[in-house]
N, C-alpha and C positions, 0 to 999 in steps of 0.2 A: 534260859529255857523259855519257850513260847507258851503262853496260856490264853485261853478263850473263856470268857465269863458271860453268861446270859443275864442281863440286868432284870431287876424287878421294880416296878413302880416308877419308872422314869421314861422319858421320851426316847432316850437311846435304848437300843435293844440288845446290843452286844459290845463288849470291850475285848480287844486283843491287846496283849502286852507281853513284854519280854523283860525278864530279870536275869542278870548274869550271876555267876557263881558267888560273887561277893555281896549279893543282895541289892545291886544297883539297877535302877530302871533304865533300860536301853531304848524302849519304844512303847508308845501307847497309841491305840487307835480306837476311837468310838464310832459306832454305827448308829446313825440317827441322832436326834437331839439338836442342840443349838450349835451348828457347825463351827462358827467362828470362835465361840467361847471354848468349846471342847478342843479345838485345834490349838488354841493358846495354852490351855491346861496341859495338853500333851507335850508341847515344846518345853514348858517350864519344868515338867517332871523329869525330862531326860537328864540322866546323870545323877539324879537324887537317890539316896538310899530309900528302899521301899518302906522301911520302918518309919522314916521321917515323913514320907508322903502320907502314910496311914494316920499318923498323929495329927497332921495338918488338915486332912480331908474328912476324917470320920465325924459324923454328926451334922454335917452341912445339910440343910433342908432346902428344897426348891418350892417356894410359895407355900401352898397348903399341904403339900406332900410330906410324908414322914422321912423321905430320903431325897437324894439328888444324884446326878451323874457322878460328882466327885465322891460322895458317900458310897455309892455302889463300887467305885474303883477301890476305895479303901477296904471294903469288904472282900473284893476279889484279891487284892494284894495280900491281905491277912490270910486268906485261905491258901494262897500259893505258898506263902512262907511256912505255914503250918504243915503243908504236905510235902515240903522239900526233903 
């Protein structure tokens, strides 16, 4: 299923992602933010169980901010799994 998440507190403004019926991440796309880093994260997450990605990404901070693009993705994935 395809999801769209509006980020909060980060340079990226939106994340589109797809999770299959088994909870595996099929695709991630960030809008805005550090393009190279986020493109790399997106490729690394492809094929990973969403729950594993949440565990690895939640709580990551960006500089002085209380969140980061990876942390926002963890939040988005968690919400998607809860609403499945």
